[in-house]
C-alpha positions as a Markdown table, in Angstrom:
| # | Residue | x | y | z |
|---|---|---|---|---|
| 1 | Unk | -11.4 | -2.5 | -14.9 |
| 2 | Unk | -11.0 | 1.2 | -15.6 |
| 3 | Unk | -7.6 | 1.9 | -17.2 |
| 4 | Unk | -7.9 | 5.4 | -15.6 |
| 5 | Unk | -7.1 | 3.8 | -12.2 |
| 6 | Unk | -4.0 | 1.9 | -13.5 |
| 7 | Unk | -0.7 | 3.2 | -12.3 |
| 8 | Unk | 1.8 | 3.2 | -15.1 |
| 9 | Unk | 5.5 | 3.4 | -14.2 |
| 10 | Unk | 7.9 | 4.2 | -17.0 |
| 11 | Unk | 11.7 | 4.4 | -16.9 |
| 12 | Unk | 11.5 | 5.6 | -13.3 |
| 13 | Unk | 14.7 | 6.5 | -11.5 |
| 14 | Unk | 15.4 | 8.1 | -8.2 |
| 15 | Unk | 18.6 | 9.5 | -6.7 |
| 16 | Unk | 19.2 | 10.8 | -3.2 |
| 17 | Unk | 22.4 | 11.8 | -1.4 |
| 18 | Unk | 24.5 | 11.0 | -4.4 |
| 19 | Unk | 23.1 | 7.4 | -4.6 |
| 20 | Unk | 20.9 | 5.9 | -7.2 |
| 21 | Unk | 18.1 | 4.2 | -5.3 |
| 22 | Unk | 15.9 | 3.1 | -8.2 |
| 23 | Unk | 17.0 | 2.2 | -11.8 |
| 24 | Unk | 14.7 | 2.4 | -14.8 |
| 25 | Unk | 11.6 | 0.9 | -13.2 |
| 26 | Unk | 8.9 | -0.1 | -15.6 |
| 27 | Unk | 5.6 | -1.5 | -14.2 |
| 28 | Unk | 1.9 | -1.6 | -14.8 |
| 29 | Unk | -0.1 | -1.7 | -11.5 |
| 30 | Unk | -3.6 | -2.4 | -12.7 |
| 31 | Unk | -7.0 | -1.6 | -11.2 |
| 32 | Unk | -8.9 | -4.6 | -9.9 |
| 33 | Unk | -5.8 | -6.3 | -8.6 |
| 34 | Unk | -3.7 | -6.5 | -5.4 |
| 35 | Unk | -0.1 | -5.9 | -6.3 |
| 36 | Unk | 2.8 | -6.5 | -3.8 |
| 37 | Unk | 6.2 | -5.0 | -3.9 |
| 38 | Unk | 8.7 | -7.5 | -2.4 |
| 39 | Unk | 12.4 | -7.6 | -1.8 |
| 40 | Unk | 15.1 | -7.5 | 0.9 |
| 41 | Unk | 15.8 | -4.5 | 3.1 |
| 42 | Unk | 17.2 | -1.6 | 1.0 |
| 43 | Unk | 15.8 | -3.0 | -2.3 |
| 44 | Unk | 13.9 | 0.3 | -2.9 |
| 45 | Unk | 10.3 | -0.8 | -2.1 |
| 46 | Unk | 9.3 | 2.1 | 0.1 |
| 47 | Unk | 11.1 | 4.6 | -2.2 |
| 48 | Unk | 9.1 | 3.2 | -5.1 |
| 49 | Unk | 5.8 | 3.4 | -3.2 |
| 50 | Unk | 6.4 | 7.0 | -2.2 |
| 51 | Unk | 7.0 | 7.8 | -5.9 |
| 52 | Unk | 3.7 | 6.0 | -6.8 |
| 53 | Unk | 2.0 | 8.3 | -4.2 |
| 54 | Unk | 3.5 | 11.5 | -5.6 |
| 55 | Unk | 5.3 | 12.1 | -2.2 |
| 56 | Unk | 8.7 | 12.2 | -3.9 |
| 57 | Unk | 9.8 | 13.5 | -7.3 |
| 58 | Unk | 11.6 | 11.1 | -9.6 |
| 59 | Unk | 15.0 | 11.9 | -10.9 |
| 60 | Unk | 13.8 | 10.7 | -14.3 |
| 61 | Unk | 10.9 | 8.8 | -15.8 |
| 62 | Unk | 7.4 | 9.1 | -14.5 |
| 63 | Unk | 4.4 | 7.6 | -12.6 |
| 64 | Unk | 1.2 | 8.3 | -14.5 |
| 65 | Unk | -2.4 | 7.9 | -13.5 |
| 66 | Unk | -4.9 | 8.5 | -16.3 |
| 67 | Unk | -2.0 | 10.0 | -18.3 |
| 68 | Unk | -1.1 | 12.5 | -15.6 |
| 69 | Unk | 2.2 | 12.5 | -13.7 |
| 70 | Unk | 1.2 | 11.9 | -10.1 |
| 71 | Unk | 3.9 | 14.2 | -8.7 |
| 72 | Unk | 2.5 | 17.1 | -10.8 |
| 73 | Unk | -1.0 | 16.7 | -9.5 |
| 74 | Unk | -2.1 | 19.4 | -7.1 |
| 75 | Unk | -2.5 | 18.1 | -3.5 |
| 76 | Unk | -6.3 | 18.1 | -3.6 |
| 77 | Unk | -6.5 | 16.2 | -6.9 |
| 78 | Unk | -4.0 | 13.7 | -5.7 |
| 79 | Unk | -5.8 | 13.2 | -2.4 |
| 80 | Unk | -9.0 | 12.4 | -4.1 |
| 81 | Unk | -7.4 | 9.8 | -6.3 |
| 82 | Unk | -4.6 | 8.2 | -4.1 |
| 83 | Unk | -4.9 | 7.1 | -0.4 |
| 84 | Unk | -1.6 | 6.5 | 1.4 |
| 85 | Unk | -1.0 | 4.3 | 4.5 |
| 86 | Unk | 2.4 | 4.9 | 6.0 |
| 87 | Unk | 4.4 | 2.3 | 7.8 |
| 88 | Unk | 4.5 | 4.4 | 11.0 |
| 89 | Unk | 2.3 | 7.3 | 12.3 |
| 90 | Unk | 3.8 | 10.3 | 14.0 |
| 91 | Unk | 3.7 | 9.9 | 17.8 |
| 92 | Unk | 2.4 | 13.4 | 18.5 |
| 93 | Unk | -1.0 | 13.6 | 16.7 |
| 94 | Unk | -3.3 | 15.3 | 19.2 |
| 95 | Unk | -6.5 | 13.7 | 17.9 |
| 96 | Unk | -9.0 | 11.0 | 18.9 |
| 97 | Unk | -9.3 | 8.0 | 16.6 |
| 98 | Unk | -12.6 | 9.4 | 15.0 |
| 99 | Unk | -11.0 | 12.8 | 14.4 |
| 100 | Unk | -8.0 | 11.2 | 12.8 |
| 101 | Unk | -10.0 | 8.9 | 10.5 |
| 102 | Unk | -12.2 | 12.0 | 9.6 |
| 103 | Unk | -9.1 | 13.5 | 8.0 |
| 104 | Unk | -9.7 | 11.1 | 5.2 |
| 105 | Unk | -12.7 | 13.2 | 4.2 |
| 106 | Unk | -10.8 | 16.5 | 4.0 |
| 107 | Unk | -10.3 | 16.3 | 0.2 |
| 108 | Unk | -14.0 | 16.5 | -0.2 |
| 109 | Unk | -14.6 | 19.5 | 2.1 |
| 110 | Unk | -14.2 | 23.2 | 1.4 |
| 111 | Unk | -12.1 | 25.4 | 3.7 |
| 112 | Unk | -15.1 | 26.3 | 5.9 |
| 113 | Unk | -17.3 | 23.3 | 5.2 |
| 114 | Unk | -18.3 | 21.1 | 8.1 |
| 115 | Unk | -18.5 | 17.3 | 7.6 |
| 116 | Unk | -21.9 | 16.2 | 6.5 |
| 117 | Unk | -23.9 | 13.0 | 6.9 |
| 118 | Unk | -22.1 | 11.3 | 4.0 |
| 119 | Unk | -18.7 | 12.1 | 5.6 |
| 120 | Unk | -19.8 | 10.8 | 9.0 |
| 121 | Unk | -21.1 | 7.7 | 7.4 |
| 122 | Unk | -17.8 | 7.1 | 5.6 |
| 123 | Unk | -15.9 | 7.5 | 8.9 |
| 124 | Unk | -18.2 | 5.1 | 10.8 |
| 125 | Unk | -18.0 | 2.5 | 8.0 |
| 126 | Unk | -14.2 | 2.7 | 7.9 |
| 127 | Unk | -13.9 | 2.3 | 11.7 |
| 128 | Unk | -16.3 | -0.7 | 11.6 |
| 129 | Unk | -14.4 | -2.3 | 8.8 |
| 130 | Unk | -11.2 | -2.4 | 10.8 |
| 131 | Unk | -13.0 | -3.2 | 14.1 |
| 132 | Unk | -12.1 | 0.2 | 15.6 |
| 133 | Unk | -15.6 | 1.7 | 16.2 |
| 134 | Unk | -15.3 | 1.2 | 20.0 |
| 135 | Unk | -12.0 | 3.1 | 20.0 |
| 136 | Unk | -13.6 | 6.2 | 18.3 |
| 137 | Unk | -13.2 | 8.5 | 21.3 |
| 138 | Unk | -9.8 | 7.2 | 22.4 |
| 139 | Unk | -6.8 | 9.3 | 21.7 |
| 140 | Unk | -4.2 | 8.1 | 19.2 |
| 141 | Unk | -1.3 | 8.2 | 21.7 |
| 142 | Unk | -3.2 | 5.7 | 23.9 |
| 143 | Unk | -3.3 | 3.0 | 21.2 |
| 144 | Unk | -1.0 | 0.1 | 20.7 |
| 145 | Unk | 1.0 | -0.2 | 17.5 |
| 146 | Unk | -1.5 | -2.5 | 15.9 |
| 147 | Unk | -4.4 | -0.3 | 16.8 |
| 148 | Unk | -2.6 | 2.7 | 15.3 |
| 149 | Unk | -2.1 | 0.8 | 12.1 |
| 150 | Unk | -5.7 | -0.1 | 11.9 |
| 151 | Unk | -6.6 | 3.6 | 12.5 |
| 152 | Unk | -4.3 | 4.6 | 9.6 |
| 153 | Unk | -6.0 | 2.0 | 7.4 |
| 154 | Unk | -9.4 | 3.4 | 8.4 |
| 155 | Unk | -8.4 | 6.9 | 7.5 |
| 156 | Unk | -7.4 | 5.7 | 4.0 |
| 157 | Unk | -10.7 | 3.8 | 3.6 |
| 158 | Unk | -12.7 | 6.9 | 4.6 |
| 159 | Unk | -10.8 | 8.7 | 1.9 |
| 160 | Unk | -12.6 | 6.5 | -0.7 |
| 161 | Unk | -9.8 | 7.0 | -3.3 |
| 162 | Unk | -9.6 | 4.6 | -6.3 |
| 163 | Unk | -5.9 | 3.9 | -5.6 |
| 164 | Unk | -4.8 | 2.6 | -2.2 |
| 165 | Unk | -1.0 | 2.4 | -1.4 |
| 166 | Unk | 0.1 | 0.7 | 1.8 |
| 167 | Unk | 3.7 | 0.6 | 3.2 |
| 168 | Unk | 4.2 | -2.7 | 5.2 |
| 169 | Unk | 0.6 | -2.5 | 6.5 |
| 170 | Unk | 0.8 | -5.8 | 8.4 |
| 171 | Unk | 3.9 | -5.0 | 10.5 |
| 172 | Unk | 2.2 | -4.3 | 13.7 |
| 173 | Unk | -0.9 | -6.5 | 13.3 |
| 174 | Unk | -1.6 | -9.8 | 14.9 |
| 175 | Unk | -2.2 | -12.9 | 12.8 |
| 176 | Unk | -6.0 | -12.5 | 12.6 |
| 177 | Unk | -5.9 | -8.8 | 11.6 |
| 178 | Unk | -3.1 | -9.5 | 9.1 |
| 179 | Unk | -5.3 | -12.0 | 7.2 |
| 180 | Unk | -8.4 | -9.9 | 7.6 |
| 181 | Unk | -6.6 | -6.9 | 6.1 |
| 182 | Unk | -5.5 | -9.0 | 3.1 |
| 183 | Unk | -9.0 | -10.3 | 2.6 |
| 184 | Unk | -10.2 | -6.7 | 2.7 |
| 185 | Unk | -7.7 | -5.6 | 0.1 |
| 186 | Unk | -8.8 | -8.3 | -2.2 |
| 187 | Unk | -12.4 | -7.2 | -1.7 |
| 188 | Unk | -11.4 | -3.6 | -2.5 |
| 189 | Unk | -9.6 | -4.8 | -5.6 |
| 190 | Unk | -12.7 | -6.7 | -6.6 |
| 191 | Unk | -14.6 | -3.4 | -6.5 |
| 192 | Unk | -12.2 | -2.0 | -9.0 |
| 193 | Unk | -9.6 | -0.3 | -6.8 |
| 194 | Unk | -5.9 | -0.3 | -7.5 |
| 195 | Unk | -4.2 | -1.8 | -4.4 |
| 196 | Unk | -0.4 | -1.7 | -4.0 |
| 197 | Unk | 1.4 | -2.8 | -0.8 |
| 198 | Unk | 4.9 | -3.3 | 0.3 |
| 199 | Unk | 5.3 | -6.6 | 2.1 |
| 200 | Unk | 8.1 | -8.5 | 3.8 |
| 201 | Unk | 5.9 | -11.6 | 4.4 |
| 202 | Unk | 6.3 | -13.8 | 1.3 |
| 203 | Unk | 3.6 | -16.1 | 2.5 |
| 204 | Unk | 1.0 | -13.3 | 2.6 |
| 205 | Unk | 2.1 | -12.2 | -0.9 |
| 206 | Unk | 1.8 | -15.7 | -2.3 |
| 207 | Unk | -1.6 | -16.2 | -0.7 |
| 208 | Unk | -3.3 | -12.9 | -1.5 |
| 209 | Unk | -1.5 | -10.9 | -4.2 |
| 210 | Unk | -2.6 | -11.1 | -7.9 |
| 211 | Unk | 0.7 | -9.7 | -9.0 |
| 212 | Unk | 4.1 | -9.3 | -7.3 |
| 213 | Unk | 7.1 | -7.2 | -8.3 |
| 214 | Unk | 10.4 | -8.5 | -6.8 |
| 215 | Unk | 13.0 | -5.8 | -6.3 |
| 216 | Unk | 16.7 | -6.0 | -5.7 |
| 217 | Unk | 19.2 | -3.1 | -5.4 |
| 218 | Unk | 16.7 | -0.7 | -6.9 |
| 219 | Unk | 15.7 | -2.8 | -9.9 |
| 220 | Unk | 12.7 | -4.9 | -10.7 |
| 221 | Unk | 14.1 | -8.4 | -11.3 |
| 222 | Unk | 10.8 | -10.0 | -11.9 |
| 223 | Unk | 7.1 | -9.2 | -12.1 |
| 224 | Unk | 4.1 | -11.5 | -12.6 |
| 225 | Unk | 1.9 | -13.8 | -10.6 |
| 226 | Unk | 3.3 | -15.2 | -7.3 |
| 227 | Unk | 3.8 | -18.6 | -8.9 |
| 228 | Unk | 5.8 | -17.1 | -11.8 |
| 229 | Unk | 8.0 | -14.9 | -9.6 |
| 230 | Unk | 8.5 | -16.6 | -6.3 |
| 231 | Unk | 10.6 | -19.5 | -7.6 |
| 232 | Unk | 13.2 | -21.1 | -5.3 |
| 233 | Unk | 16.1 | -20.2 | -7.6 |
| 234 | Unk | 15.0 | -16.5 | -7.8 |
| 235 | Unk | 14.4 | -16.2 | -4.1 |
| 236 | Unk | 17.8 | -17.7 | -3.3 |
| 237 | Unk | 19.4 | -15.2 | -5.7 |
| 238 | Unk | 17.6 | -12.2 | -4.3 |
| 239 | Unk | 17.4 | -13.0 | -0.5 |
| 240 | Unk | 20.7 | -14.9 | -0.3 |
| 241 | Unk | 18.8 | -17.6 | 1.6 |
| 242 | Unk | 17.2 | -20.9 | 0.5 |
| 243 | Unk | 13.4 | -20.8 | 0.4 |
| 244 | Unk | 11.2 | -23.8 | -0.5 |
| 245 | Unk | 7.7 | -23.5 | -1.8 |
| 246 | Unk | 4.8 | -25.5 | -0.3 |
| 247 | Unk | 1.7 | -26.0 | -2.3 |
| 248 | Unk | -1.5 | -24.7 | -0.8 |
| 249 | Unk | -5.1 | -24.9 | -2.0 |
| 250 | Unk | -5.1 | -21.1 | -2.7 |
| 251 | Unk | -1.6 | -20.9 | -4.2 |
| 252 | Unk | 2.0 | -21.3 | -3.1 |
| 253 | Unk | 3.5 | -20.7 | 0.3 |
| 254 | Unk | 7.2 | -19.8 | 0.5 |
| 255 | Unk | 9.0 | -21.0 | 3.6 |
| 256 | Unk | 12.6 | -20.7 | 4.7 |
| 257 | Unk | 14.4 | -24.0 | 4.1 |
| 258 | Unk | 15.6 | -25.8 | 7.2 |
């Protein structure tokens, strides 16, 4: 897979409000794989994801993509290379679903350029992928939480960036759409994309991620395959709760111990 699409995190630290939220993070998040950022609330997962996206500036260290610091890329350059799916959309976006998804094409349009056939096709394909084509004319504020999440994912897909970052993308989705999304992310990784997502659901991470990074108190305590990282001893230490692992034909499934 192209090394130019691998996110390289080196000695990354972040401070805010007099607190150190991340400590000397070192990670490689490669192209062609689904990587999951795991950990309890307050571990620093979303903070790290925002730094990967260039939405925050590190206190020290760097996130690099093809040798460039992502926080120093201009907005257009970054938008063509990194797509971002937030955990929550603003509630006051005065757009239809199709208009919102079409925002994903903005990095490829000039200031006075109207969307062309290729842009319209990308929007239609993205809507169909998340089963939202019948909602195209509906306004965003009329959607349920899960429908809004799928629209946000569609916008990122329409962007066609080689790096896709998602902050807890399954939170508002029902069971079927959770698994469909995870299957889609694996397909995108198989096409050479770099996929990084924050997850709380250890079962989804164990079943679908190629690589997981487990965070605690702003530090990466382990990184590797789910089988290597999600051990009962480590999960007990990080989550302060016993978790047992069940074997599954596709991997390991962590479950809270009774």
